KOLDRENGU-664705 format. One record per residue (C-alpha): x, y, z; residue number from 1. Coordinates in nm, 2 decimals, m for minus. Example, Ala and Ser with C-alpha at 12.3 -4.5 7.8 and 13.67 -1.06 7.14 Angstrom:
KOLDRENGU-664705
PAPA | c1 | c2 | c3 | i
PAPA | 1.23 | m0.45 | 0.78 | 1
PAPA | 1.37 | m0.11 | 0.71 | 2
***
This chain:
KOLDRENGU-664705
PAPA | c1 | c2 | c3 | i
PAPA | m0.93 | 0.60 | m3.91 | 1
PAPA | m0.80 | 0.27 | m3.81 | 2
PAPA | m0.76 | 0.31 | m3.43 | 3
PAPA | m0.70 | 0.10 | m3.10 | 4
PAPA | m0.90 | 0.38 | m2.92 | 5
PAPA | m1.26 | 0.28 | m2.86 | 6
PAPA | m1.47 | 0.54 | m3.05 | 7
PAPA | m1.70 | 0.58 | m2.74 | 8
PAPA | m1.42 | 0.78 | m2.57 | 9
PAPA | m1.41 | 1.02 | m2.86 | 10
PAPA | m1.63 | 1.33 | m2.90 | 11
PAPA | m1.57 | 1.60 | m3.17 | 12
PAPA | m1.63 | 1.92 | m3.04 | 13
PAPA | m1.66 | 2.14 | m3.36 | 14
PAPA | m1.73 | 2.07 | m3.74 | 15
PAPA | m1.40 | 2.16 | m3.90 | 16
PAPA | m1.24 | 1.89 | m4.12 | 17
PAPA | m0.90 | 1.74 | m4.07 | 18
PAPA | m0.63 | 1.92 | m4.27 | 19
PAPA | m0.25 | 1.89 | m4.33 | 20
PAPA | m0.05 | 2.00 | m4.05 | 21
PAPA | 0.09 | 1.87 | m3.72 | 22
PAPA | m0.15 | 1.69 | m3.48 | 23
PAPA | m0.16 | 1.87 | m3.15 | 24
PAPA | m0.24 | 1.69 | m2.81 | 25
PAPA | m0.36 | 1.95 | m2.55 | 26
PAPA | m0.25 | 1.77 | m2.22 | 27
PAPA | m0.43 | 1.88 | m1.93 | 28
PAPA | m0.59 | 1.65 | m1.70 | 29
PAPA | m0.40 | 1.33 | m1.80 | 30
PAPA | m0.04 | 1.42 | m1.75 | 31
PAPA | 0.13 | 1.10 | m1.86 | 32
PAPA | 0.29 | 0.97 | m2.16 | 33
PAPA | 0.20 | 0.59 | m2.14 | 34
PAPA | m0.15 | 0.44 | m2.07 | 35
PAPA | m0.30 | 0.77 | m2.22 | 36
PAPA | m0.59 | 0.71 | m2.48 | 37
PAPA | m0.60 | 1.08 | m2.57 | 38
PAPA | m0.22 | 1.09 | m2.66 | 39
PAPA | m0.25 | 0.74 | m2.84 | 40
PAPA | m0.54 | 0.88 | m3.03 | 41
PAPA | m0.36 | 1.19 | m3.14 | 42
PAPA | m0.05 | 0.97 | m3.23 | 43
PAPA | m0.26 | 0.75 | m3.44 | 44
PAPA | m0.41 | 1.04 | m3.63 | 45
PAPA | m0.06 | 1.17 | m3.69 | 46
PAPA | 0.08 | 0.85 | m3.83 | 47
PAPA | m0.21 | 0.80 | m4.07 | 48
PAPA | m0.15 | 1.14 | m4.22 | 49
PAPA | 0.23 | 1.12 | m4.17 | 50
PAPA | 0.24 | 1.45 | m3.96 | 51
PAPA | 0.44 | 1.55 | m3.66 | 52
PAPA | 0.28 | 1.49 | m3.32 | 53
PAPA | 0.32 | 1.77 | m3.07 | 54
PAPA | 0.21 | 1.78 | m2.72 | 55
PAPA | 0.13 | 2.12 | m2.54 | 56
PAPA | 0.04 | 2.20 | m2.18 | 57
PAPA | m0.10 | 2.53 | m2.10 | 58
PAPA | m0.02 | 2.68 | m1.77 | 59
PAPA | m0.29 | 2.89 | m1.61 | 60
PAPA | m0.10 | 3.13 | m1.38 | 61
PAPA | m0.37 | 3.07 | m1.11 | 62
PAPA | m0.63 | 2.78 | m1.09 | 63
PAPA | m0.93 | 2.74 | m0.86 | 64
PAPA | m0.71 | 2.82 | m0.55 | 65
PAPA | m0.44 | 2.59 | m0.61 | 66
PAPA | m0.13 | 2.67 | m0.42 | 67
PAPA | 0.25 | 2.63 | m0.49 | 68
PAPA | 0.23 | 2.30 | m0.33 | 69
PAPA | 0.00 | 2.16 | m0.60 | 70
PAPA | 0.18 | 2.35 | m0.88 | 71
PAPA | 0.51 | 2.23 | m0.78 | 72
PAPA | 0.39 | 1.85 | m0.78 | 73
PAPA | 0.24 | 1.90 | m1.11 | 74
PAPA | 0.55 | 2.09 | m1.27 | 75
PAPA | 0.79 | 1.83 | m1.15 | 76
PAPA | 0.57 | 1.57 | m1.29 | 77
PAPA | 0.55 | 1.75 | m1.63 | 78
PAPA | 0.92 | 1.77 | m1.63 | 79
PAPA | 0.93 | 1.40 | m1.66 | 80
PAPA | 0.68 | 1.40 | m1.93 | 81
PAPA | 0.89 | 1.65 | m2.14 | 82
PAPA | 1.19 | 1.41 | m2.12 | 83
PAPA | 1.00 | 1.11 | m2.20 | 84
PAPA | 0.84 | 1.28 | m2.50 | 85
PAPA | 1.19 | 1.40 | m2.63 | 86
PAPA | 1.30 | 1.04 | m2.63 | 87
PAPA | 1.01 | 0.94 | m2.86 | 88
PAPA | 1.07 | 1.24 | m3.09 | 89
PAPA | 0.75 | 1.41 | m3.00 | 90
PAPA | 0.75 | 1.77 | m2.94 | 91
PAPA | 0.64 | 1.94 | m2.62 | 92
PAPA | 0.56 | 2.30 | m2.57 | 93
PAPA | 0.44 | 2.47 | m2.25 | 94
PAPA | 0.22 | 2.77 | m2.28 | 95
PAPA | 0.14 | 3.02 | m2.01 | 96
PAPA | m0.18 | 3.23 | m2.00 | 97
PAPA | m0.56 | 3.18 | m2.06 | 98
PAPA | m0.60 | 2.83 | m2.24 | 99
PAPA | m0.89 | 2.97 | m2.43 | 100
PAPA | m0.67 | 3.21 | m2.61 | 101
PAPA | m0.33 | 3.05 | m2.59 | 102
PAPA | m0.43 | 2.71 | m2.75 | 103
PAPA | m0.59 | 2.89 | m3.04 | 104
PAPA | m0.27 | 3.11 | m3.10 | 105
PAPA | m0.05 | 2.81 | m3.09 | 106
PAPA | m0.26 | 2.60 | m3.31 | 107
PAPA | m0.27 | 2.91 | m3.57 | 108
PAPA | 0.10 | 2.95 | m3.55 | 109
PAPA | 0.19 | 2.60 | m3.64 | 110
PAPA | m0.10 | 2.55 | m3.87 | 111
PAPA | m0.24 | 2.25 | m3.70 | 112
PAPA | m0.42 | 1.98 | m3.88 | 113
PAPA | m0.61 | 1.87 | m3.57 | 114
PAPA | m0.63 | 1.91 | m3.20 | 115
PAPA | m0.70 | 1.65 | m2.94 | 116
PAPA | m0.78 | 1.71 | m2.58 | 117
PAPA | m0.84 | 1.51 | m2.28 | 118
PAPA | m1.17 | 1.50 | m2.08 | 119
PAPA | m1.27 | 1.68 | m1.76 | 120
PAPA | m1.61 | 1.75 | m1.63 | 121
PAPA | m1.52 | 2.08 | m1.44 | 122
PAPA | m1.67 | 2.39 | m1.55 | 123
PAPA | m1.36 | 2.60 | m1.60 | 124
PAPA | m1.21 | 2.32 | m1.83 | 125
PAPA | m1.54 | 2.30 | m2.03 | 126
PAPA | m1.54 | 2.68 | m2.08 | 127
PAPA | m1.18 | 2.67 | m2.21 | 128
PAPA | m1.29 | 2.39 | m2.45 | 129
PAPA | m1.60 | 2.56 | m2.57 | 130
PAPA | m1.39 | 2.88 | m2.65 | 131
PAPA | m1.14 | 2.68 | m2.84 | 132
PAPA | m1.38 | 2.48 | m3.04 | 133
PAPA | m1.56 | 2.80 | m3.15 | 134
PAPA | m1.24 | 2.96 | m3.27 | 135
PAPA | m1.02 | 2.69 | m3.39 | 136
PAPA | m0.97 | 2.66 | m3.76 | 137
PAPA | m0.91 | 2.29 | m3.73 | 138
PAPA | m1.10 | 1.98 | m3.58 | 139
PAPA | m1.11 | 1.95 | m3.21 | 140
PAPA | m1.15 | 1.60 | m3.06 | 141
PAPA | m1.20 | 1.52 | m2.68 | 142
PAPA | m1.10 | 1.18 | m2.56 | 143
PAPA | m1.20 | 1.07 | m2.23 | 144
PAPA | m0.86 | 0.92 | m2.11 | 145
PAPA | m0.95 | 0.96 | m1.73 | 146
PAPA | m1.26 | 0.73 | m1.67 | 147
PAPA | m1.23 | 0.37 | m1.73 | 148
PAPA | m1.59 | 0.37 | m1.87 | 149
PAPA | m1.62 | 0.70 | m2.06 | 150
PAPA | m1.84 | 0.95 | m1.87 | 151
PAPA | m2.08 | 1.02 | m2.14 | 152
PAPA | m2.14 | 0.65 | m2.21 | 153
PAPA | m2.18 | 0.54 | m1.84 | 154
PAPA | m2.49 | 0.75 | m1.80 | 155
PAPA | m2.68 | 1.02 | m1.99 | 156
PAPA | m2.79 | 1.19 | m1.68 | 157
PAPA | m2.67 | 1.28 | m1.33 | 158
PAPA | m2.72 | 0.95 | m1.12 | 159
PAPA | m2.90 | 0.97 | m0.81 | 160
PAPA | m2.68 | 0.77 | m0.59 | 161
PAPA | m2.42 | 0.48 | m0.62 | 162
PAPA | m2.69 | 0.22 | m0.61 | 163
PAPA | m2.84 | 0.36 | m0.95 | 164
PAPA | m2.51 | 0.42 | m1.11 | 165
PAPA | m2.33 | 0.08 | m1.01 | 166
PAPA | m2.54 | m0.16 | m1.23 | 167
PAPA | m2.47 | 0.07 | m1.53 | 168
PAPA | m2.10 | 0.08 | m1.50 | 169
PAPA | m2.05 | m0.28 | m1.40 | 170
PAPA | m2.24 | m0.38 | m1.72 | 171
PAPA | m2.00 | m0.18 | m1.93 | 172
PAPA | m1.68 | m0.23 | m1.72 | 173
PAPA | m1.56 | m0.56 | m1.87 | 174
PAPA | m1.52 | m0.42 | m2.22 | 175
PAPA | m1.30 | m0.14 | m2.10 | 176
PAPA | m1.10 | m0.31 | m1.83 | 177
PAPA | m0.81 | m0.38 | m2.08 | 178
PAPA | m0.44 | m0.32 | m2.12 | 179
PAPA | m0.30 | m0.04 | m2.33 | 180
PAPA | m0.08 | m0.04 | m2.63 | 181
PAPA | 0.23 | 0.15 | m2.60 | 182
PAPA | 0.30 | 0.50 | m2.73 | 183
PAPA | 0.56 | 0.45 | m2.99 | 184
PAPA | 0.86 | 0.66 | m3.12 | 185
PAPA | 0.72 | 0.89 | m3.36 | 186
PAPA | 0.88 | 0.86 | m3.72 | 187
PAPA | 0.78 | 1.23 | m3.82 | 188
PAPA | 0.95 | 1.46 | m3.54 | 189
PAPA | 0.85 | 1.80 | m3.54 | 190
PAPA | 1.12 | 2.02 | m3.69 | 191
PAPA | 1.03 | 2.36 | m3.51 | 192
PAPA | 1.18 | 2.58 | m3.79 | 193
PAPA | 1.25 | 2.93 | m3.73 | 194
PAPA | 0.95 | 3.15 | m3.65 | 195
PAPA | 0.74 | 2.88 | m3.50 | 196
PAPA | 0.68 | 2.85 | m3.11 | 197
PAPA | 0.98 | 2.76 | m2.91 | 198
PAPA | 1.04 | 2.68 | m2.55 | 199
PAPA | 1.23 | 2.98 | m2.47 | 200
PAPA | 1.25 | 2.92 | m2.10 | 201
PAPA | 1.55 | 2.70 | m2.10 | 202
PAPA | 1.86 | 2.59 | m2.32 | 203
PAPA | 1.82 | 2.35 | m2.59 | 204
PAPA | 1.44 | 2.37 | m2.62 | 205
PAPA | 1.41 | 2.22 | m2.25 | 206
PAPA | 1.18 | 2.40 | m2.02 | 207
PAPA | 1.33 | 2.57 | m1.74 | 208
PAPA | 1.08 | 2.45 | m1.48 | 209
PAPA | 1.24 | 2.63 | m1.17 | 210
PAPA | 1.24 | 2.97 | m1.35 | 211
PAPA | 0.88 | 2.91 | m1.45 | 212
PAPA | 0.78 | 2.83 | m1.07 | 213
PAPA | 0.90 | 3.20 | m0.98 | 214
PAPA | 0.64 | 3.35 | m1.22 | 215
PAPA | 0.32 | 3.18 | m1.08 | 216
PAPA | 0.07 | 3.40 | m0.90 | 217
PAPA | m0.02 | 3.15 | m0.63 | 218
PAPA | m0.04 | 3.12 | m0.24 | 219
PAPA | 0.29 | 3.00 | m0.12 | 220
PAPA | 0.22 | 2.95 | 0.27 | 221
PAPA | 0.13 | 2.57 | 0.21 | 222
PAPA | 0.46 | 2.42 | 0.23 | 223
PAPA | 0.61 | 2.16 | m0.01 | 224
PAPA | 0.55 | 1.79 | 0.07 | 225
PAPA | 0.82 | 1.53 | 0.11 | 226
PAPA | 0.59 | 1.22 | 0.15 | 227
PAPA | 0.52 | 1.21 | m0.23 | 228
PAPA | 0.74 | 1.19 | m0.51 | 229
PAPA | 0.57 | 1.34 | m0.82 | 230
PAPA | 0.57 | 1.20 | m1.17 | 231
PAPA | 0.46 | 0.92 | m1.39 | 232
PAPA | 0.74 | 0.68 | m1.28 | 233
PAPA | 0.67 | 0.74 | m0.92 | 234
PAPA | 0.30 | 0.69 | m0.96 | 235
PAPA | 0.35 | 0.36 | m1.12 | 236
PAPA | 0.60 | 0.25 | m0.83 | 237
PAPA | 0.35 | 0.37 | m0.58 | 238
PAPA | 0.07 | 0.16 | m0.74 | 239
PAPA | 0.29 | m0.15 | m0.73 | 240
PAPA | 0.39 | m0.10 | m0.38 | 241
PAPA | 0.02 | m0.08 | m0.27 | 242
PAPA | m0.08 | m0.38 | m0.48 | 243
PAPA | 0.20 | m0.59 | m0.33 | 244
PAPA | 0.21 | m0.47 | 0.03 | 245
PAPA | m0.15 | m0.31 | 0.12 | 246
PAPA | m0.40 | m0.46 | m0.10 | 247
PAPA | m0.45 | m0.79 | 0.08 | 248
PAPA | m0.55 | m0.60 | 0.41 | 249
PAPA | m0.73 | m0.31 | 0.23 | 250
PAPA | m1.08 | m0.43 | 0.31 | 251
PAPA | m0.99 | m0.46 | 0.70 | 252
PAPA | m0.78 | m0.15 | 0.73 | 253
PAPA | m0.91 | 0.11 | 0.49 | 254
PAPA | m1.16 | 0.28 | 0.71 | 255
PAPA | m0.94 | 0.29 | 1.01 | 256
PAPA | m0.76 | 0.63 | 1.02 | 257
PAPA | m0.52 | 0.50 | 1.29 | 258
PAPA | m0.38 | 0.27 | 1.02 | 259
PAPA | m0.20 | 0.33 | 0.69 | 260
PAPA | m0.46 | 0.12 | 0.51 | 261
PAPA | m0.54 | 0.33 | 0.23 | 262
PAPA | m0.37 | 0.34 | m0.11 | 263
PAPA | m0.25 | 0.71 | m0.11 | 264
PAPA | m0.27 | 0.71 | m0.47 | 265
PAPA | m0.51 | 1.01 | m0.51 | 266
PAPA | m0.26 | 1.28 | m0.59 | 267
PAPA | m0.12 | 1.04 | m0.88 | 268
PAPA | m0.48 | 0.99 | m1.00 | 269
PAPA | m0.59 | 1.33 | m0.97 | 270
PAPA | m0.30 | 1.48 | m1.17 | 271
PAPA | m0.32 | 1.20 | m1.43 | 272
PAPA | 0.03 | 1.08 | m1.35 | 273
PAPA | m0.14 | 0.74 | m1.29 | 274
PAPA | m0.41 | 0.60 | m1.52 | 275
PAPA | m0.71 | 0.48 | m1.32 | 276
PAPA | m0.76 | 0.20 | m1.58 | 277
PAPA | m0.40 | 0.09 | m1.55 | 278
PAPA | m0.46 | 0.06 | m1.17 | 279
PAPA | m0.78 | m0.12 | m1.19 | 280
PAPA | m0.64 | m0.37 | m1.46 | 281
PAPA | m0.34 | m0.44 | m1.22 | 282
PAPA | m0.57 | m0.48 | m0.92 | 283
PAPA | m0.82 | m0.69 | m1.10 | 284
PAPA | m0.54 | m0.95 | m1.20 | 285
PAPA | m0.37 | m0.93 | m0.86 | 286
PAPA | m0.34 | m1.27 | m0.69 | 287
PAPA | m0.57 | m1.46 | m0.96 | 288
PAPA | m0.33 | m1.77 | m0.94 | 289
PAPA | m0.44 | m1.82 | m0.55 | 290
PAPA | m0.77 | m1.86 | m0.39 | 291
PAPA | m0.74 | m1.60 | m0.12 | 292
PAPA | m1.09 | m1.49 | 0.01 | 293
PAPA | m0.96 | m1.18 | 0.18 | 294
PAPA | m0.77 | m1.05 | m0.11 | 295
PAPA | m1.07 | m1.11 | m0.32 | 296
PAPA | m1.28 | m0.89 | m0.08 | 297
PAPA | m1.02 | m0.62 | m0.07 | 298
PAPA | m0.99 | m0.61 | m0.44 | 299
PAPA | m1.38 | m0.58 | m0.48 | 300
PAPA | m1.38 | m0.31 | m0.22 | 301
PAPA | m1.10 | m0.11 | m0.38 | 302
PAPA | m1.26 | m0.13 | m0.73 | 303
PAPA | m1.58 | 0.00 | m0.57 | 304
PAPA | m1.40 | 0.30 | m0.47 | 305
PAPA | m1.18 | 0.34 | m0.77 | 306
PAPA | m1.45 | 0.27 | m1.04 | 307
PAPA | m1.80 | 0.32 | m0.90 | 308
PAPA | m1.74 | 0.61 | m0.66 | 309
PAPA | m1.48 | 0.79 | m0.84 | 310
PAPA | m1.65 | 0.78 | m1.19 | 311
PAPA | m1.99 | 0.88 | m1.00 | 312
PAPA | m1.81 | 1.20 | m0.91 | 313
PAPA | m1.73 | 1.27 | m1.26 | 314
PAPA | m2.09 | 1.19 | m1.35 | 315
PAPA | m2.20 | 1.44 | m1.08 | 316
PAPA | m1.98 | 1.74 | m1.19 | 317
PAPA | m2.05 | 1.67 | m1.56 | 318
PAPA | m2.43 | 1.68 | m1.53 | 319
PAPA | m2.47 | 1.94 | m1.25 | 320
PAPA | m2.34 | 2.28 | m1.32 | 321
PAPA | m2.38 | 2.36 | m0.95 | 322
PAPA | m2.14 | 2.09 | m0.82 | 323
PAPA | m1.97 | 2.36 | m0.59 | 324
PAPA | m2.25 | 2.52 | m0.43 | 325
PAPA | m2.59 | 2.44 | m0.25 | 326
PAPA | m2.80 | 2.47 | m0.56 | 327
PAPA | m2.64 | 2.14 | m0.67 | 328
PAPA | m2.79 | 1.96 | m0.36 | 329
PAPA | m3.10 | 1.73 | m0.41 | 330
PAPA | m3.42 | 1.91 | m0.35 | 331
PAPA | m3.50 | 1.74 | m0.02 | 332
PAPA | m3.17 | 1.85 | 0.12 | 333
PAPA | m3.20 | 2.21 | 0.00 | 334
PAPA | m3.55 | 2.26 | 0.15 | 335
PAPA | m3.47 | 2.08 | 0.46 | 336
PAPA | m3.14 | 2.26 | 0.53 | 337
PAPA | m3.32 | 2.59 | 0.46 | 338
PAPA | m3.57 | 2.52 | 0.72 | 339
PAPA | m3.29 | 2.47 | 0.98 | 340
PAPA | m3.08 | 2.78 | 0.89 | 341
PAPA | m3.19 | 2.95 | 1.19 | 342
PAPA | m3.12 | 2.68 | 1.44 | 343
PAPA | m2.89 | 2.77 | 1.71 | 344
PAPA | m2.53 | 2.65 | 1.67 | 345
PAPA | m2.34 | 2.54 | 2.00 | 346
PAPA | m2.01 | 2.65 | 1.84 | 347
PAPA | m1.94 | 2.89 | 1.54 | 348
PAPA | m1.60 | 2.94 | 1.41 | 349
PAPA | m1.44 | 3.15 | 1.15 | 350
PAPA | m1.26 | 3.03 | 0.83 | 351
PAPA | m0.92 | 3.12 | 0.99 | 352
PAPA | m1.02 | 2.93 | 1.31 | 353
PAPA | m1.08 | 2.61 | 1.11 | 354
PAPA | m0.77 | 2.67 | 0.89 | 355
PAPA | m0.55 | 2.70 | 1.20 | 356
PAPA | m0.73 | 2.40 | 1.37 | 357
PAPA | m0.86 | 2.61 | 1.65 | 358
PAPA | m1.18 | 2.42 | 1.74 | 359
PAPA | m1.27 | 2.26 | 2.07 | 360
PAPA | m1.27 | 1.92 | 1.91 | 361
PAPA | m0.92 | 1.76 | 1.91 | 362
PAPA | m1.03 | 1.49 | 1.66 | 363
PAPA | m1.15 | 1.76 | 1.41 | 364
PAPA | m0.83 | 1.96 | 1.45 | 365
PAPA | m0.62 | 1.64 | 1.40 | 366
PAPA | m0.79 | 1.58 | 1.08 | 367
PAPA | m0.72 | 1.94 | 0.96 | 368
PAPA | m0.36 | 1.91 | 1.06 | 369
PAPA | m0.31 | 1.59 | 0.88 | 370
PAPA | m0.44 | 1.75 | 0.56 | 371
PAPA | m0.20 | 2.07 | 0.62 | 372
PAPA | 0.08 | 1.87 | 0.70 | 373
PAPA | 0.06 | 1.57 | 0.50 | 374
PAPA | m0.14 | 1.70 | 0.19 | 375
PAPA | m0.41 | 1.44 | 0.23 | 376
PAPA | m0.66 | 1.35 | 0.49 | 377
PAPA | m0.80 | 0.99 | 0.56 | 378
PAPA | m1.12 | 0.94 | 0.35 | 379
PAPA | m1.30 | 0.82 | 0.67 | 380
PAPA | m1.22 | 1.15 | 0.87 | 381
PAPA | m1.30 | 1.37 | 0.56 | 382
PAPA | m1.66 | 1.29 | 0.61 | 383
PAPA | m1.64 | 1.38 | 0.98 | 384
PAPA | m1.45 | 1.68 | 0.91 | 385
PAPA | m1.69 | 1.83 | 0.65 | 386
PAPA | m2.00 | 1.75 | 0.85 | 387
PAPA | m1.87 | 1.94 | 1.15 | 388
PAPA | m1.79 | 2.24 | 0.93 | 389
PAPA | m2.16 | 2.24 | 0.85 | 390
PAPA | m2.25 | 2.20 | 1.23 | 391
PAPA | m2.03 | 2.49 | 1.34 | 392
PAPA | m2.09 | 2.76 | 1.07 | 393
PAPA | m2.39 | 3.00 | 1.01 | 394
PAPA | m2.52 | 2.85 | 0.69 | 395
PAPA | m2.47 | 2.56 | 0.45 | 396
PAPA | m2.34 | 2.80 | 0.19 | 397
PAPA | m2.07 | 2.92 | 0.42 | 398
PAPA | m1.98 | 2.55 | 0.52 | 399
PAPA | m1.94 | 2.43 | 0.17 | 400
PAPA | m1.73 | 2.72 | 0.06 | 401
PAPA | m1.50 | 2.69 | 0.37 | 402
PAPA | m1.47 | 2.32 | 0.31 | 403
PAPA | m1.38 | 2.35 | m0.07 | 404
PAPA | m1.14 | 2.64 | 0.02 | 405
PAPA | m0.95 | 2.43 | 0.28 | 406
PAPA | m0.96 | 2.13 | 0.08 | 407
PAPA | m0.83 | 2.28 | m0.24 | 408
PAPA | m0.56 | 2.48 | m0.05 | 409
PAPA | m0.40 | 2.19 | 0.14 | 410
PAPA | m0.48 | 1.87 | m0.03 | 411
PAPA | m0.27 | 1.76 | m0.32 | 412
PAPA | m0.58 | 1.63 | m0.49 | 413
PAPA | m0.79 | 1.93 | m0.44 | 414
PAPA | m0.99 | 2.08 | m0.72 | 415
PAPA | m1.11 | 1.73 | m0.82 | 416
PAPA | m1.46 | 1.58 | m0.88 | 417
PAPA | m1.42 | 1.35 | m0.59 | 418
PAPA | m1.35 | 1.64 | m0.36 | 419
PAPA | m1.65 | 1.85 | m0.48 | 420
PAPA | m1.89 | 1.54 | m0.47 | 421
PAPA | m1.75 | 1.43 | m0.13 | 422
PAPA | m1.80 | 1.77 | 0.04 | 423
PAPA | m2.15 | 1.80 | m0.13 | 424
PAPA | m2.24 | 1.43 | 0.00 | 425
PAPA | m2.13 | 1.55 | 0.36 | 426
PAPA | m2.30 | 1.88 | 0.37 | 427
PAPA | m2.58 | 1.84 | 0.12 | 428
PAPA | m2.69 | 1.49 | 0.09 | 429
PAPA | m2.56 | 1.43 | m0.26 | 430
PAPA | m2.57 | 1.05 | m0.34 | 431
PAPA | m2.73 | 0.98 | m0.01 | 432
PAPA | m3.08 | 0.96 | 0.14 | 433
PAPA | m3.28 | 1.14 | 0.40 | 434
PAPA | m3.22 | 1.04 | 0.75 | 435
PAPA | m3.38 | 1.11 | 1.08 | 436
PAPA | m3.44 | 1.49 | 1.14 | 437
PAPA | m3.23 | 1.70 | 1.38 | 438
PAPA | m3.12 | 2.04 | 1.45 | 439
PAPA | m2.89 | 2.22 | 1.20 | 440
PAPA | m2.86 | 1.92 | 0.98 | 441
PAPA | m3.22 | 1.85 | 0.90 | 442
PAPA | m3.24 | 1.51 | 0.74 | 443
PAPA | m2.87 | 1.53 | 0.61 | 444
PAPA | m2.68 | 1.23 | 0.75 | 445
PAPA | m2.51 | 1.31 | 1.09 | 446
PAPA | m2.18 | 1.20 | 1.25 | 447
PAPA | m2.09 | 1.26 | 1.62 | 448
PAPA | m1.77 | 1.22 | 1.82 | 449
PAPA | m1.92 | 0.97 | 2.03 | 450
PAPA | m2.03 | 0.75 | 1.74 | 451
PAPA | m1.70 | 0.78 | 1.56 | 452
PAPA | m1.51 | 0.70 | 1.88 | 453
PAPA | m1.65 | 0.35 | 1.86 | 454
PAPA | m1.52 | 0.29 | 1.49 | 455
PAPA | m1.15 | 0.31 | 1.57 | 456
PAPA | m0.88 | 0.38 | 1.81 | 457
PAPA | m0.89 | 0.77 | 1.83 | 458
PAPA | m0.60 | 0.80 | 2.06 | 459
PAPA | m0.38 | 0.60 | 1.81 | 460
PAPA | m0.49 | 0.84 | 1.53 | 461
PAPA | m0.42 | 1.15 | 1.73 | 462
PAPA | m0.08 | 1.00 | 1.81 | 463
PAPA | m0.02 | 0.93 | 1.42 | 464
PAPA | m0.11 | 1.29 | 1.35 | 465
PAPA | 0.13 | 1.43 | 1.61 | 466
PAPA | 0.41 | 1.24 | 1.48 | 467
PAPA | 0.34 | 1.34 | 1.13 | 468
PAPA | 0.35 | 1.71 | 1.25 | 469
PAPA | 0.69 | 1.66 | 1.41 | 470
PAPA | 0.86 | 1.53 | 1.10 | 471
***
């Protein structure tokens, strides 16, 4: 097939041959219409065979502790996806239930000629895909539309740390940091004849998203957020605002929680409403007509976070089945933490104490409240937040479980490789080295209130969180 999609992004998950019938794109991690290599690949396949192109999204009624907060952000973004696809004569169908079963059922009913999915390193997504690949009577292709450098290509193993991963990805990056071709109106629209799947939740074939929300079996106490507008269009606008207004000072401000110096783009990246490659491409070309040393430093530091650190997280989750439990920690950290399990803790808190920000530490409480109220915690504070959970719980297992629970319940970008690897770094030394030994932490890096107080204006940060809570 003649394609604009680099073949290193594509992995065939079964051995079935391509047949006549509509090409189905199973949208999951990359919830956008433009700047989407998986959708582009599916359209190219459909155009070559003069077949309809259909996009499906399978909504699991519950997913890794996600609450209505995250589901609502996602569903509102998908509503925009549906409208854009209709404008391009591309069918859209929302399925509900276990993806491992529902995808097969749909593909059989429409007699699909091929199925294309996007890439995720998470265990649950890979299990769904394995089930589909085993039972699908059509070829199943996976396209890495999320990583700039495809995860499998960037490294064939779990990388020890950023310093081992960085030279590999930087060597490959120039060949992948490109612009995208546009998704085109599709000349072979899906006719949806009688007897084939329909979007029955709304009139005129349009999904009734509000009605769908009521059927979800999810936690509803995490209130809806007003600080983020969901969707592909909003993600693109947020990217442009960051590049124009905040990128020049990013290097100076990003590690200061008292300032609004971070990009705040993680929810759009997590839900795939914004392409990481698009973001990197636009950042890389920003200000190229000037010789601004501060801007160049900011660009370099931002791309380090966006490309090296973010894609290192995918590497960790893809090659380590235990990314969400202490068995995934490096051996030195596992053994050392085990040796210090019985160390006395000055403070011990329950999960509800943490959730309700009832600790003795006003700084920790502020970080927790920032996440609960704002749906996102400052990256620097997240390290302190997770390390203190280790210090104030009975075991590393309990600490990691609490941190994942809280992060995934309240952060818009929860259930993400960045979250799992960040918590594993803080609690279990993943992607880090051994430090001086101390109680509870062993040789895992330690952070103290006194040490963090010298890094930024804590009082200004506390005031910012109080103002956020009063909105």
